[in-house]
C-alpha positions as CSV (number, residue, x, y, z in Angstrom):
1,X,19.1,-35.5,11.4
2,X,16.0,-34.3,11.9
3,X,16.6,-34.0,15.2
4,X,19.2,-32.1,14.3
5,X,17.5,-30.5,11.8
6,X,14.8,-28.7,14.5
7,X,17.6,-27.8,17.1
8,X,19.7,-26.1,14.4
9,X,16.4,-24.4,13.8
10,X,15.8,-23.4,17.1
11,X,18.8,-21.6,17.0
12,X,18.6,-20.0,14.6
13,X,14.6,-18.3,15.7
14,X,17.0,-17.8,19.3
15,X,19.7,-15.9,17.7
16,X,17.5,-13.8,15.3
17,X,15.1,-13.1,17.5
18,X,12.0,-15.2,16.2
19,X,9.0,-16.5,17.5
20,X,9.6,-20.4,18.3
21,X,5.5,-21.1,17.4
22,X,6.3,-19.1,14.1
23,X,8.9,-20.6,13.2
24,X,7.6,-23.8,13.1
25,X,4.7,-22.9,11.4
26,X,7.6,-21.7,8.5
27,X,8.4,-24.9,8.6
28,X,5.6,-27.2,8.3
29,X,5.1,-24.4,5.1
30,X,8.0,-25.2,3.8
31,X,7.7,-28.2,3.9
32,X,4.3,-28.3,2.6
33,X,5.6,-26.1,-0.3
34,X,8.3,-28.9,-1.5
35,X,6.5,-32.1,-1.2
36,X,3.0,-30.9,-1.9
37,X,4.5,-30.8,-5.5
38,X,4.5,-34.2,-5.6
39,X,1.3,-35.0,-4.2
40,X,-2.6,-33.9,-5.1
41,X,-5.3,-32.8,-2.8
42,X,-6.6,-36.1,-2.4
43,X,-3.2,-37.3,-0.5
44,X,-4.3,-34.7,2.3
45,X,-0.6,-33.7,3.3
46,X,-0.1,-32.1,6.7
47,X,3.7,-31.5,8.3
48,X,4.1,-32.4,11.8
49,X,7.0,-30.1,12.9
50,X,7.6,-30.9,17.0
51,X,10.1,-28.8,18.7
52,X,9.8,-31.3,22.3
53,X,10.1,-34.6,20.7
54,X,12.3,-33.1,18.0
55,X,10.1,-35.2,15.0
56,X,9.3,-33.1,11.1
57,X,7.1,-35.8,9.5
58,X,5.0,-35.4,6.6
59,X,1.3,-37.2,7.1
60,X,-0.7,-38.0,4.0
61,X,-3.4,-40.0,2.2
62,X,-1.6,-42.7,-0.7
63,X,-3.9,-44.0,-2.9
64,X,-4.7,-47.2,-3.9
65,X,-3.5,-47.7,-7.8
66,X,-3.3,-50.5,-10.0
67,X,0.3,-49.3,-10.3
68,X,2.5,-46.7,-7.6
69,X,3.9,-44.2,-10.4
70,X,3.7,-41.2,-7.9
71,X,4.2,-40.7,-4.0
72,X,0.7,-40.0,-3.3
73,X,0.2,-44.0,-5.1
74,X,0.3,-47.4,-3.3
75,X,-0.4,-50.2,-6.1
76,X,-2.8,-52.7,-4.8
77,X,-0.2,-55.5,-4.4
78,X,1.5,-53.2,-1.5
79,X,-1.4,-52.2,0.0
80,X,-3.2,-55.8,0.0
81,X,-0.3,-56.5,2.2
82,X,-1.2,-53.8,4.5
83,X,-4.8,-54.9,4.8
84,X,-6.1,-57.6,2.4
85,X,-10.2,-55.6,2.8
86,X,-8.3,-52.6,1.0
87,X,-9.4,-52.2,-3.0
88,X,-8.8,-49.9,-5.8
89,X,-9.3,-46.2,-4.8
90,X,-9.2,-46.8,-0.7
91,X,-6.5,-44.6,1.0
92,X,-3.7,-45.5,2.9
93,X,-2.6,-43.5,5.9
94,X,1.2,-42.7,5.8
95,X,4.0,-40.9,7.7
96,X,7.0,-40.0,6.9
97,X,10.4,-39.1,8.3
98,X,12.0,-35.9,6.2
99,X,14.8,-38.2,5.8
100,X,12.8,-40.6,3.6
101,X,12.3,-37.7,0.5
102,X,14.5,-37.6,-1.7
103,X,17.2,-34.7,-1.5
104,X,16.2,-32.3,-4.1
105,X,12.5,-32.5,-1.8
106,X,15.1,-31.4,1.1
107,X,16.7,-29.0,-0.5
108,X,14.1,-27.1,-1.8
109,X,12.1,-27.3,1.5
110,X,15.4,-25.7,3.2
111,X,15.5,-22.9,0.3
112,X,11.9,-22.2,1.0
113,X,12.7,-22.0,4.8
114,X,15.4,-19.9,4.8
115,X,13.5,-17.2,2.7
116,X,10.6,-17.8,5.1
117,X,12.9,-17.3,8.1
118,X,14.2,-13.7,6.0
119,X,11.1,-12.6,6.0
120,X,9.9,-13.1,9.4
121,X,12.9,-11.4,10.1
122,X,12.7,-8.3,8.5
123,X,9.2,-8.1,9.5
124,X,9.8,-7.8,13.0
125,X,12.6,-4.9,11.8
126,X,10.0,-3.4,10.5
127,X,7.2,-3.8,13.6
128,X,10.1,-2.9,16.1
129,X,11.3,-0.5,14.2
130,X,7.3,1.1,13.0
131,X,7.3,1.5,16.8
132,X,9.6,4.0,17.0
133,X,8.8,5.7,13.9
134,X,8.7,9.9,14.6
135,X,10.7,9.1,17.1
136,X,14.6,9.9,18.3
137,X,16.8,7.3,17.9
138,X,20.3,7.0,19.3
139,X,23.2,5.5,17.2
140,X,27.1,5.2,16.2
141,X,28.3,6.2,13.0
142,X,29.4,3.2,11.3
143,X,30.3,4.4,7.9
144,X,29.5,7.6,5.4
145,X,29.0,6.7,1.8
146,X,27.6,8.6,-1.2
147,X,23.8,8.4,0.3
148,X,25.1,9.6,3.9
149,X,25.7,8.5,6.8
150,X,25.4,4.4,8.1
151,X,24.4,4.9,11.6
152,X,24.4,1.4,13.5
153,X,20.8,1.3,15.8
154,X,21.9,-2.0,17.3
155,X,21.1,-5.2,15.0
156,X,20.2,-3.0,12.6
157,X,21.4,0.0,10.1
158,X,20.4,3.2,9.4
159,X,20.2,5.6,7.1
160,X,20.9,9.2,8.1
161,X,21.0,10.8,4.0
162,X,22.3,13.6,3.0
163,X,19.0,15.8,2.5
164,X,18.4,14.8,6.3
165,X,21.6,16.6,7.7
166,X,22.4,20.1,8.7
167,X,24.2,21.8,6.6
168,X,28.0,21.8,7.5
169,X,27.4,19.5,10.5
170,X,30.4,16.9,10.1
171,X,30.3,13.0,11.8
172,X,33.2,10.7,12.4
173,X,33.2,7.2,12.7
174,X,32.0,6.3,16.2
175,X,30.3,9.5,17.4
176,X,27.0,8.9,18.4
177,X,24.6,10.7,16.8
178,X,21.0,11.3,17.7
179,X,17.9,11.7,15.3
180,X,14.4,11.8,14.3
181,X,12.8,8.2,12.7
182,X,11.5,9.5,9.6
183,X,10.7,6.4,7.7
184,X,10.7,2.6,7.8
185,X,11.6,1.0,4.0
186,X,12.0,-2.2,2.4
187,X,14.8,-2.4,-0.7
188,X,15.3,-5.7,-2.5
189,X,16.2,-8.1,0.5
190,X,17.2,-5.4,3.3
191,X,15.2,-3.2,6.1
192,X,16.2,0.9,6.0
193,X,15.5,2.7,8.9
194,X,15.7,6.4,7.3
195,X,16.6,9.0,10.1
196,X,16.4,13.0,10.0
197,X,18.2,16.5,11.4
198,X,16.0,18.7,9.1
199,X,12.8,17.3,10.3
200,X,10.7,20.0,12.6
201,X,9.7,17.1,14.6
202,X,13.3,17.0,15.6
203,X,12.9,20.2,17.3
204,X,9.6,19.2,19.0
205,X,10.9,15.8,20.2
206,X,14.6,17.6,22.0
207,X,11.9,20.2,22.9
208,X,10.1,17.3,25.0
209,X,13.0,15.4,26.5
210,X,14.4,19.1,27.9
211,X,10.8,20.7,28.8
212,X,8.9,18.5,31.5
213,X,6.0,21.0,31.2
214,X,5.9,20.1,27.3
215,X,6.1,16.1,28.2
216,X,3.4,16.8,31.4
217,X,0.8,18.6,29.1
218,X,1.3,22.3,30.8
219,X,2.6,23.5,27.8
220,X,1.2,22.8,24.3
221,X,3.8,23.2,21.1
222,X,1.0,24.4,18.6
223,X,3.9,24.9,15.3
224,X,6.9,24.6,14.0
225,X,8.9,26.1,11.6
226,X,12.5,25.2,11.0
227,X,15.5,26.7,8.4
228,X,17.7,23.5,9.3
229,X,20.8,24.9,10.7
230,X,20.3,28.6,10.7
231,X,16.8,29.4,12.5
232,X,13.6,27.7,13.8
233,X,10.5,29.2,15.6
234,X,8.3,27.5,17.8
235,X,4.9,28.8,19.1
236,X,3.6,27.5,22.4
237,X,0.8,27.9,24.7
238,X,0.2,27.5,28.3
239,X,-2.7,25.4,29.4
240,X,-2.2,26.0,33.0
241,X,-3.2,29.6,34.7
242,X,-0.3,31.9,35.5
243,X,1.9,30.2,33.6
244,X,4.6,31.5,31.4
245,X,5.0,28.4,28.0
246,X,8.2,31.0,26.5
247,X,10.0,31.2,30.0
248,X,9.5,27.3,30.3
249,X,11.1,26.9,27.5
250,X,13.6,29.5,27.7
251,X,14.6,27.9,31.0
252,X,16.5,29.8,34.4
253,X,19.1,32.2,32.3
254,X,17.7,30.5,28.8
255,X,20.0,26.8,29.8
256,X,17.3,24.6,28.6
257,X,16.6,26.4,24.8
258,X,20.5,26.4,25.2
259,X,20.7,22.8,25.5
260,X,18.1,22.4,22.6
261,X,20.6,24.6,20.6
262,X,23.5,22.2,21.3
263,X,21.1,18.6,19.7
264,X,21.0,21.1,16.4
265,X,24.2,22.0,15.9
266,X,24.1,25.5,17.4
267,X,20.8,26.6,15.0
268,X,18.9,29.4,16.4
269,X,15.8,28.3,18.4
270,X,13.1,31.4,18.8
271,X,10.3,30.5,21.2
272,X,7.0,32.7,20.0
273,X,3.4,32.5,22.2
274,X,1.1,31.3,20.8
275,X,-2.2,34.2,20.3
276,X,-5.5,33.3,18.4
277,X,-5.3,37.3,17.6
278,X,-3.3,37.4,13.8
279,X,-2.2,40.8,15.3
280,X,-0.3,39.8,17.8
281,X,0.6,36.5,17.0
282,X,2.5,37.9,13.3
283,X,3.9,40.8,16.0
284,X,5.0,37.9,18.4
285,X,6.4,35.5,15.6
286,X,8.6,38.9,14.6
287,X,10.0,40.1,17.8
288,X,7.3,41.7,19.8
289,X,10.0,44.2,21.0
290,X,11.0,45.0,17.4
291,X,7.1,45.7,16.2
292,X,5.1,48.8,16.8
293,X,2.5,48.0,14.2
294,X,0.7,44.8,12.4
295,X,-1.7,46.3,10.1
296,X,-4.5,42.8,8.0
297,X,-5.4,43.1,4.3
298,X,-9.0,43.6,4.4
299,X,-9.4,40.0,2.3
300,X,-6.3,37.8,2.1
301,X,-3.9,36.4,4.1
302,X,-1.7,39.6,4.3
303,X,-0.3,41.8,6.4
304,X,2.1,44.7,7.5
305,X,4.3,45.0,9.6
306,X,4.9,48.9,11.0
307,X,8.9,49.2,13.0
308,X,11.5,51.4,13.5
309,X,14.3,52.3,11.2
310,X,17.2,50.9,13.9
311,X,15.0,47.4,13.7
312,X,14.0,47.2,10.3
313,X,17.2,45.0,9.5
314,X,16.9,42.8,12.9
315,X,12.7,42.1,11.8
316,X,13.9,41.0,8.7
317,X,16.6,38.8,9.6
318,X,19.7,37.5,8.1
319,X,19.1,36.5,4.6
320,X,15.6,37.5,5.2
321,X,15.4,34.3,7.5
322,X,13.2,35.8,10.5
323,X,10.7,37.5,8.4
324,X,10.1,34.5,6.5
325,X,9.5,31.8,9.4
326,X,7.8,34.4,10.8
327,X,5.4,34.1,7.4
328,X,5.4,29.9,7.6
329,X,4.7,30.2,11.1
330,X,1.2,32.7,10.8
331,X,0.3,31.7,7.3
332,X,0.3,35.1,6.1
333,X,2.5,36.9,3.8
334,X,4.7,39.8,5.8
335,X,5.2,42.7,4.8
336,X,8.4,45.3,6.9
337,X,8.3,48.4,6.7
338,X,9.3,51.9,8.6
339,X,6.5,53.7,9.3
340,X,7.3,56.6,6.5
341,X,7.5,53.7,4.1
342,X,4.4,52.6,5.1
343,X,3.0,56.1,4.1
344,X,4.9,56.4,1.1
345,X,3.2,52.9,0.4
346,X,-0.6,53.3,1.5
347,X,0.2,57.0,-1.1
348,X,1.5,55.1,-4.1
349,X,-1.5,52.6,-3.7
350,X,-3.9,55.0,-3.5
351,X,-2.6,56.6,-6.4
352,X,-2.4,53.9,-8.1
353,X,-6.4,53.3,-7.9
354,X,-7.3,56.5,-8.5
355,X,-8.3,58.4,-11.8
356,X,-6.4,61.6,-13.1
357,X,-9.7,62.9,-13.0
358,X,-9.6,63.2,-9.1
359,X,-7.2,65.7,-9.3
360,X,-7.1,69.9,-7.9
361,X,-7.5,71.4,-11.2
362,X,-8.1,69.2,-13.6
363,X,-10.6,70.4,-16.2
364,X,-12.4,68.9,-19.5
365,X,-9.3,70.2,-21.8
366,X,-6.6,68.0,-19.9
367,X,-8.2,65.5,-18.9
368,X,-8.7,64.6,-23.0
369,X,-5.0,65.8,-23.8
370,X,-3.7,63.1,-20.7
371,X,-6.1,60.3,-22.1
372,X,-4.6,61.0,-25.3
373,X,-1.4,60.5,-24.6
374,X,-1.9,57.6,-21.8
375,X,-2.5,59.1,-18.4
376,X,-5.0,57.6,-16.7
377,X,-4.1,57.1,-12.7
378,X,-2.8,59.3,-10.7
379,X,0.2,57.4,-10.8
380,X,0.9,57.8,-13.8
381,X,1.1,61.9,-13.3
382,X,2.9,61.2,-10.3
383,X,5.7,59.4,-12.1
384,X,6.1,61.2,-15.1
385,X,8.4,64.3,-15.3
386,X,7.6,68.1,-15.9
387,X,9.5,68.0,-19.2
388,X,7.3,64.9,-20.6
389,X,3.8,66.5,-19.7
390,X,5.1,69.6,-21.2
391,X,6.0,67.9,-24.6
392,X,1.9,67.5,-24.8
393,X,0.8,70.1,-26.9
394,X,-1.5,72.1,-25.0
395,X,0.3,71.5,-21.9
396,X,2.2,74.7,-20.4
397,X,5.0,74.3,-17.7
398,X,3.4,75.9,-15.4
399,X,-0.1,73.6,-15.6
400,X,2.8,70.7,-15.3
401,X,4.2,71.9,-12.4
402,X,0.5,72.3,-10.6
403,X,-0.6,68.6,-12.0
404,X,2.7,67.2,-10.3
405,X,1.8,69.2,-7.0
406,X,-1.4,67.7,-6.8
407,X,0.0,63.9,-7.7
408,X,2.4,64.4,-4.6
409,X,0.5,65.5,-2.0
410,X,-2.6,63.8,-3.6
């Protein structure tokens, strides 16, 4: 039976693709764990598990005692039969086959061995997939449940959670799916590979697969921002003089980028030329053909973008996605204006920050009257109606109209 056990465990090791030497160590530790409960450290227990000879044996020392109450004891009378010179407290080297132990010990040992084998298998799966973490894998849809799609990757399953799926994308059982490995998790007695089709790095890996210049290092992807299923913006830069990074990514007649789009459910993928100049990068991110001028704030990461009236909707994008993604890509808060809107905005800010005393024709008497009624900035006068102003004591209609005109052209 010892030989049969070794053979069956060897077959299990092959089936589970486990290392045979490690499995041998697990067998030793499992038996030692079960047998050691009946011995003490003085018994010097050692387990021999040899595939070549199909032996499973326990080697330990028995202590010579008056009576052998425990497995680790040998009575003085029995010890004398082995060696007449043995005395109380001496040790007698003993070898026991696995078959000589009571069934309960063997059951406990088998349970410990199988538990360790399962842990070893899980560890191997984790190691295998840790190497694939942050890579793209392909698998077949095995089923769909409330958590998402269960994807078979070969000898283990992966989960494509609902929140990692592109909106409105649907797969049938048997469909082949490519996804990005974002995590490896151990749940209770199982190992779960977590996949994503919404992660920005999924787009990057697809780009690397479709565009040789990225793989070779001639083109570098600096940053990717994404609204899964709607739009992505990919900032790229050329590392080779004379090489057009955006043209490489687009490919002849846009064929390369279309292949990338096909992998992400038709999602728009904008290739943006990276530039160290914030103004130019912002213009590139919005769309260089749409932008007339970019103004950066003196403090903070804020920018105002001037576009023509006919280009404003394109610059903002459907549901504001274009400008939102451009803001994420550039790390600037962006506002889109036509030239007229921009000038109005600048004038408004100037009026807000200017005191009414700066208005033309402002007398000391008018200043006191306006301050008493809560008018302090030029913008207050600009927003007030002539009727509101004339309702104040000491303010005539002509005076109110002049103040309004002065505020309007301030």
